[in-house]
C-alpha positions in Angstrom: 0.2 0.0 -0.1 1.1 3.3 -0.3 0.0 7.0 0.9 -2.2 9.0 -1.2 -3.0 12.5 0.0 -6.6 13.3 -0.6 -7.6 17.2 -1.5 -10.7 18.2 -0.8 -13.0 15.6 -0.6 -12.7 14.7 3.3 -13.4 18.4 3.8 -16.6 17.6 5.0 -15.7 15.0 7.3 -14.0 16.6 10.0 -17.7 17.9 11.6 -18.7 14.1 11.6 -19.4 12.7 14.6 -19.3 8.3 14.9 -22.2 7.4 16.2 -22.0 4.3 14.8 -19.2 3.6 16.5 -18.7 1.1 19.0 -17.7 1.9 22.7 -15.8 0.1 24.9 -15.1 0.9 28.0 -15.0 4.8 26.8 -13.1 3.9 23.7 -13.9 3.7 19.8 -12.5 2.5 16.4 -13.5 4.9 13.7 -15.7 3.7 11.1 -13.5 4.2 7.4 -15.2 6.4 5.1 -14.4 4.6 2.3 -13.7 6.3 -1.4 -11.7 5.7 -5.3 -9.7 6.2 -7.7 -10.2 5.0 -10.7 -7.4 4.1 -13.1 -6.9 2.3 -16.4 -7.8 -1.4 -15.9 -8.2 -0.4 -12.1 -9.2 1.0 -8.4 -7.3 2.4 -5.9 -9.5 2.4 -2.5 -8.6 4.8 0.0 -10.5 5.1 3.5 -9.3 7.3 6.5 -12.0 9.2 8.8 -11.3 12.8 9.6 -13.1 13.3 12.5 -10.7 11.2 14.6 -8.5 14.4 14.5 -11.5 16.3 16.2 -11.1 15.6 20.2 -13.0 18.8 21.4 -15.7 17.7 23.8 -16.1 14.2 23.1 -16.6 12.1 25.7 -14.6 9.0 24.9 -11.3 7.7 23.0 -10.8 6.8 19.6 -7.9 4.3 18.8 -6.6 2.9 16.0 -7.8 -0.4 14.5 -5.2 -3.0 14.5 -6.3 -4.3 11.0 -8.9 -4.2 7.9 -10.9 -6.2 6.2 -11.8 -5.4 2.4 -14.8 -7.0 1.1 -15.6 -7.2 -2.7 -18.8 -7.9 -5.0 -18.1 -8.0 -8.9 -22.1 -8.6 -9.5 -24.2 -6.1 -7.2 -24.3 -4.4 -3.9 -25.0 -7.8 -2.2 -23.1 -11.0 -2.0 -19.8 -9.7 -1.0 -17.0 -12.0 -0.2 -13.6 -11.0 1.7 -10.9 -10.1 -0.5 -8.2 -9.3 1.8 -6.9 -8.6 5.1 -4.8 -6.0 6.2 -2.8 -4.9 9.1 -2.9 -1.6 10.1 0.6 -0.1 8.8 -1.5 4.1 8.8 -1.6 4.1 5.1 -5.6 3.4 4.5 -5.0 2.8 1.2 -5.3 -0.7 -1.5 -4.4 -0.8 -5.2 -6.6 -3.3 -7.8 -4.9 -4.4 -10.8 -6.0 -6.1 -14.0 -10.3 -5.3 -13.7 -12.6 -5.7 -16.3 -13.3 -2.1 -18.1 -17.0 -1.2 -18.0 -17.5 -3.7 -15.1 -19.0 -2.5 -12.2 -17.2 -3.7 -8.9 -18.3 -2.7 -5.2 -16.2 -2.7 -2.0 -16.6 -2.0 1.4 -14.0 -2.1 4.2 -14.6 -2.9 7.9 -11.8 -1.8 10.7 -11.0 -4.6 13.0 -9.8 -4.7 16.3 -9.6 -7.5 19.3 -12.2 -6.5 22.2 -14.3 -4.6 19.5 -17.0 -5.3 17.1 -16.3 -4.7 13.6 -17.2 -1.5 12.0 -18.2 -1.7 8.4 -17.9 1.7 6.0 -20.7 2.3 3.6 -20.3 0.2 0.3 -19.6 2.2 -2.9 -19.4 1.2 -6.7 -16.9 1.5 -9.2 -16.2 1.3 -12.8 -12.8 0.8 -14.2 -12.3 3.1 -17.5 -10.2 4.3 -20.2 -9.8 8.3 -19.0 -11.7 9.8 -22.3 -10.0 13.1 -23.6 -10.7 16.4 -21.9 -9.6 19.7 -22.2 -8.9 22.2 -19.5 -10.7 25.9 -20.8 -9.9 27.5 -17.9 -7.9 27.2 -14.7 -8.0 29.9 -11.8 -4.9 29.8 -9.9 -5.8 33.4 -7.9 -8.5 33.2 -4.9 -11.3 33.3 -7.4 -13.9 30.5 -8.7 -15.5 29.4 -11.8 -18.4 27.1 -10.8 -22.1 26.9 -12.4 -21.1 27.3 -15.8 -23.5 28.0 -18.8 -21.9 28.4 -22.3 -23.5 30.2 -25.6 -21.4 28.3 -27.9 -23.0 30.6 -30.7 -20.8 33.6 -29.5 -18.0 31.7 -27.9 -18.9 33.1 -24.3 -19.3 31.4 -20.5 -21.7 32.6 -18.0 -20.1 31.6 -14.5 -20.0 32.3 -11.0 -17.3 33.9 -8.8 -17.9 33.2 -5.1 -15.3 35.3 -3.9 -15.7 38.4 -6.8 -14.2 41.6 -5.1 -14.1 45.4 -5.9 -13.3 48.7 -4.2 -15.7 50.7 -3.0 -14.6 53.6 -1.7 -11.9 53.1 1.1 -13.5 49.5 1.6 -12.9 46.2 -0.8 -16.2 44.7 -0.7 -16.7 40.8 -1.7 -20.0 39.1 -3.1 -21.1 36.0 -5.1 -21.5 37.2 -8.5 -22.1 36.2 -12.2 -19.8 37.4 -14.7 -19.6 37.0 -18.6 -16.0 35.9 -20.2 -14.2 34.3 -23.4 -14.2 30.5 -23.3 -11.0 30.8 -21.5 -12.0 32.8 -19.2 -10.7 36.0 -20.6 -11.9 39.8 -20.6 -14.9 38.7 -17.9 -17.3 41.6 -17.4 -19.5 41.8 -14.5 -23.5 40.6 -14.9 -24.6 41.4 -11.6 -23.4 41.3 -8.3 -25.4 38.6 -5.6 -26.2 36.5 -8.8 -26.5 32.9 -8.7 -27.0 29.7 -11.6 -26.6 31.3 -14.8 -28.4 29.9 -18.1 -27.8 30.9 -21.1 -31.1 31.0 -24.3 -30.7 29.0 -27.0 -30.3 31.9 -29.2 -27.4 32.8 -27.0 -29.3 36.5 -26.2 -30.3 35.9 -22.9 -29.3 34.5 -19.5 -31.9 33.6 -16.6 -30.2 33.7 -12.8 -31.2 33.7 -9.4 -30.8 37.0 -7.6 -30.5 38.3 -4.1 -29.6 41.6 -5.2 -31.8 44.4 -3.3 -33.6 41.9 -1.5 -34.1 41.9 2.6 -33.5 39.3 5.3 -36.5 38.7 6.3 -35.2 36.4 9.2 -35.3 33.0 7.7 -33.0 33.9 4.9 -32.5 36.9 1.9 -35.2 35.9 -0.6 -34.3 35.0 -4.1 -36.0 35.9 -7.1 -36.0 34.5 -10.8 -34.0 37.4 -13.1 -33.5 37.8 -17.0 -30.4 39.3 -18.2 -30.9 40.5 -21.9 -27.1 40.1 -23.3 -27.6 43.3 -26.1 -28.9 45.3 -24.1 -27.5 44.7 -20.5 -30.5 45.0 -18.8 -32.0 42.9 -15.8 -35.7 42.1 -15.2 -37.0 40.0 -12.3 -40.0 37.3 -13.3 -40.7 36.8 -9.5 -41.2 39.1 -6.9 -41.7 36.8 -4.1 -40.7 36.8 -0.4 -39.7 33.0 -0.3 -36.8 31.1 -2.6 -36.0 30.6 -6.0 -33.4 28.4 -7.1 -31.6 27.2 -10.0 -33.4 28.3 -13.2 -33.3 26.8 -17.0 -34.4 27.7 -20.4 -36.6 25.8 -22.6 -35.6 24.5 -26.1 -37.3 26.4 -27.8 -36.5 29.5 -25.1 -40.4 30.2 -24.5 -40.1 28.4 -20.5 -38.4 28.4 -17.7 -38.1 25.6 -15.2 -37.0 26.6 -11.6 -37.3 25.1 -8.1 -38.9 27.2 -5.4 -40.2 27.6 -1.8 -43.4 28.9 -2.9 -47.0 27.4 -1.3 -44.3 24.7 0.1 -44.9 23.1 3.8 -41.0 25.4 4.8 -38.7 27.0 3.7 -35.8 24.2 3.1 -38.6 22.3 1.4 -38.9 23.2 -2.4 -41.2 22.2 -5.7 -40.6 22.3 -9.3 -42.2 25.3 -11.0 -42.6 26.7 -14.5 -42.6 30.3 -15.8 -44.4 31.1 -19.4 -42.2 33.8 -21.1 -45.2 34.4 -23.2 -47.8 34.7 -20.8 -45.7 35.6 -17.6 -47.6 32.5 -16.3 -46.3 30.5 -13.5 -47.2 26.9 -12.9 -46.6 24.3 -10.0 -45.4 21.1 -11.6 -44.7 19.1 -8.2 -46.3 18.5 -5.0 -44.3 17.1 -2.3 -46.7 16.7 -0.2 -48.4 14.2 -2.4 -45.4 11.9 -3.0 -42.4 10.5 -0.7 -40.2 13.5 -1.1 -39.1 15.9 0.8 -37.3 18.1 -1.6 -36.9 18.6 -5.1 -34.4 20.3 -7.2 -31.9 20.9 -10.2 -34.6 20.8 -13.1 -33.3 20.3 -16.4 -35.0 20.2 -20.0 -35.4 16.9 -21.7 -37.3 18.7 -24.2 -39.7 21.2 -24.6 -42.3 19.1 -22.4 -40.4 16.3 -20.3 -37.7 17.5 -18.2 -35.6 15.8 -15.4 -35.1 16.5 -11.5 -33.2 14.9 -8.5 -34.9 14.7 -5.7 -34.4 13.8 -2.1 -36.7 11.0 -0.4 -37.7 10.5 3.1 -34.6 7.6 3.2 -32.5 11.4 2.7 -30.9 9.9 -0.7 -31.2 12.2 -3.8 -32.5 10.1 -6.5 -33.1 11.0 -10.0 -36.8 11.3 -12.0 -38.4 12.0 -15.3 -41.8 14.4 -15.7 -43.7 16.8 -17.8 -45.2 19.7 -17.7 -48.1 18.5 -18.2 -49.0 15.8 -15.6 -47.5 15.6 -11.9 -46.3 12.0 -12.3 -42.9 11.5 -12.0 -41.0 8.2 -12.6 -37.8 7.3 -11.0 -34.9 7.0 -13.9 -32.0 5.3 -12.3 -32.2 3.1 -9.4 -29.6 3.7 -6.7 -28.1 3.0 -3.7 -26.8 6.4 -3.5 -27.1 10.2 -4.2 -27.9 11.0 -7.5 -28.0 15.0 -8.6 -27.8 17.0 -11.4 -28.9 15.5 -14.3 -28.4 16.4 -17.8 -29.6 14.9 -21.1 -27.7 14.2 -24.1 -28.9 16.5 -27.1 -29.7 13.1 -29.0 -31.8 11.9 -25.8 -29.2 8.9 -25.8 -27.1 9.7 -22.5 -27.6 11.4 -19.0 -24.6 12.9 -17.5 -25.0 13.5 -13.4 -23.1 13.7 -10.1 -22.8 10.9 -7.9 -21.3 9.9 -4.7 -21.3 6.1 -5.5 -17.7 5.5 -6.2 -17.4 7.5 -2.5 -16.8 11.4 -3.9 -19.0 13.3 -6.1 -17.7 12.1 -9.5 -19.8 12.7 -12.8 -21.1 9.5 -14.4 -23.1 8.4 -17.4 -26.5 6.4 -18.0 -26.7 5.2 -21.2 -30.4 4.9 -21.7 -31.1 2.4 -23.9 -29.4 0.0 -22.0 -29.4 1.3 -18.3 -25.6 0.7 -18.4 -23.5 3.1 -16.4 -20.1 4.7 -17.0 -17.8 6.7 -14.5 -16.1 9.6 -16.7 -14.6 11.3 -13.5 -12.4 10.2 -10.2 -8.7 9.3 -11.9 -7.3 11.7 -9.3 -7.9 13.0 -5.9 -8.6 16.4 -7.0 -11.0 15.4 -9.2 -14.5 16.6 -7.1 -17.8 18.9 -7.5 -20.1 20.5 -5.7 -23.6 19.3 -6.6 -24.7 22.3 -4.9 -22.6 24.6 -7.4 -21.7 22.4 -9.9 -23.5 22.1 -13.5 -23.3 19.4 -17.0 -23.7 21.1 -19.9 -23.9 19.0 -23.3 -21.8 21.2 -25.9 -22.9 18.1 -28.4 -23.3 14.5 -28.5 -20.2 13.5 -27.4 -19.1 16.4 -25.4 -19.9 17.8 -21.7 -18.8 20.7 -20.3 -18.5 21.0 -16.2 -16.1 22.6 -13.5 -14.3 20.6 -11.3 -13.5 21.7 -7.9 -13.6 25.6 -8.0 -11.5 26.7 -10.4 -11.7 24.6 -13.2 -14.1 24.5 -16.2 -13.3 21.2 -18.5 -14.8 19.7 -21.7 -14.6 15.9 -21.7 -15.2 13.5 -24.3 -17.9 10.8 -23.2 -16.5 8.1 -25.5 
C-alpha cells in the first residue's frame, strides 16, 4: 500500500461524529470513510475518517484499528466476499489491478480490533475505464472561482459564478457571489450582477436567466431569491418573480419560451422546494411537482429533455437524492436510475441517448453517464484525488452529443468527451 493524500474530498468529514462507533470502556474504533480513484483497468481504494482528529468535547477516546478487511462483489451491491485482510500500516490505501473495464465492482472496508465489534464502511460502486479526452478551458490560479458555468456556443461566451468576486468601493473592499461573462478561456470577464447565482444561457444566446438576491431584504429566515432575466444586448435585468420566498436553479427550455426553476413557494417550509414553470409569453407561473403528495422531502435542479419533459433530482424519505423524469403536462414522476447512493443534477444529451449526472456512489462526488437504451452506467471522472464537485454549485451542460462541460473543484472548467 502507498499513501495518497486527498484534496477536498474529506473536508466535510471533519465535523462528522461517529454515532455508529462501538463503545468499549470509554474508547471507540473509527469507521472507515471509503472512496476510490479509478485507473485504466484498476481501482485504488482509500479510507480514513478525519473526525478522529477532532477531539474537542468528545467524551471518549478514539483508538486505531489493528486490521482492515476489504470486501468485494463483482455482481451487485450484495453477495460480498472477503478480498483481503490488511494489517494497519497507517496508509489506508489498497490498489487492485487488471480489472475489467466497463464492469461494476462494489467494495466496503471493515475496521477490526480485538475486543471491539467490527465497524464497516458504507458500500461504494466503481467502474474502471480508460480516461476519455478532456481539455481544461479555464484554470484560475488565484482566489477566484468558476462554478455553475453555462456556455453560449454561437457567440463563444461563458457565464459563470465567482464566489469571491471583489471590487473597490471607496475606501473599502467589497466581496460578493457574482455572475460574470467571459470568453471561453476566461479572458475579458465582464460583470453581469453581484449577488447572482446559477446562470443559464437562452438557446439563441441572447439572454441569461439566473437567480438573484440583489436588492433583497433578509426577512429573518434568509434573503429571498428571485428569478431574473438578463438581456445580453441591452445589458438590462428584469426580475421574473417578486416573492418573499426562495427561488433557485432556473433553466431555459429548448425553444426559449419557458423556464423551469425550483421554489419554496406554497411549500411546507423554507427548506422544501417544488419544481415550477414560467411561461415567458404569458408570464404565467405553474407548480409542476407537489412534494406533499409524494414521499419526496425536496425536489431540485430541473433540466429539460425537450419542450415538454424534464429531469430533476429529489430527496426521498431515506434522505438520498435520486433522479426522476416528469412533464409540464403531468404531475407524475418516474424514477430514471435505480440507485443506493445520491444522484444529482441530471443533464440529458441533445439526442436523448445519455444522461450525465453527479453521484457519490464511488465514495466522492463524480460525474457518471447513464445510457438510456440499455441502462448501463459509465464513470467519467475520478482519476485523481483533486477531481471533485459540489452538487450545490456544479452544472453539467452538453456542448454536443459527445462532449460535456463542467467544473472540477472551484477553479477548473473542463470539456470532456464521453467516449
